[in-house]
C-alpha positions, -999 to 999 in steps of 0.1 A, spaced: -347 -433 -390 -352 -459 -364 -331 -484 -384 -303 -459 -385 -304 -455 -347 -305 -492 -342 -275 -496 -366 -255 -470 -348 -263 -486 -314 -252 -520 -327 -220 -506 -341 -213 -487 -308 -219 -519 -288 -194 -538 -310 -169 -510 -307 -172 -509 -269 -169 -547 -268 -136 -545 -288 -123 -518 -265 -131 -538 -234 -114 -568 -249 -83 -548 -256 -82 -534 -221 -86 -568 -206 -58 -581 -227 -35 -552 -216 -44 -558 -179 -36 -595 -183 -2 -587 -199 6 -562 -171 -2 -587 -144 20 -613 -161 49 -588 -164 45 -577 -128 45 -613 -116 77 -620 -136 93 -589 -123 84 -597 -87 101 -632 -91 133 -616 -104 134 -591 -76 128 -619 -50 156 -639 -65 180 -610 -65 171 -601 -29 178 -637 -18 212 -636 -36 222 -603 -19 213 -617 15 233 -648 9 263 -627 -1 259 -606 31 258 -638 52 290 -650 36 309 -618 46 
């Protein structure tokens, strides 16, 4: 019975580690996407202000 509990605990730890790894990957991807989006918005804002200055 103790072996079964130990086996379940090890499997649970492995499962939790996999879930944490997936969450970290998703967070990393979101940060990358946010950074790219921020750069695009910054560029568009600069372009708009340049056009306003030309008027």
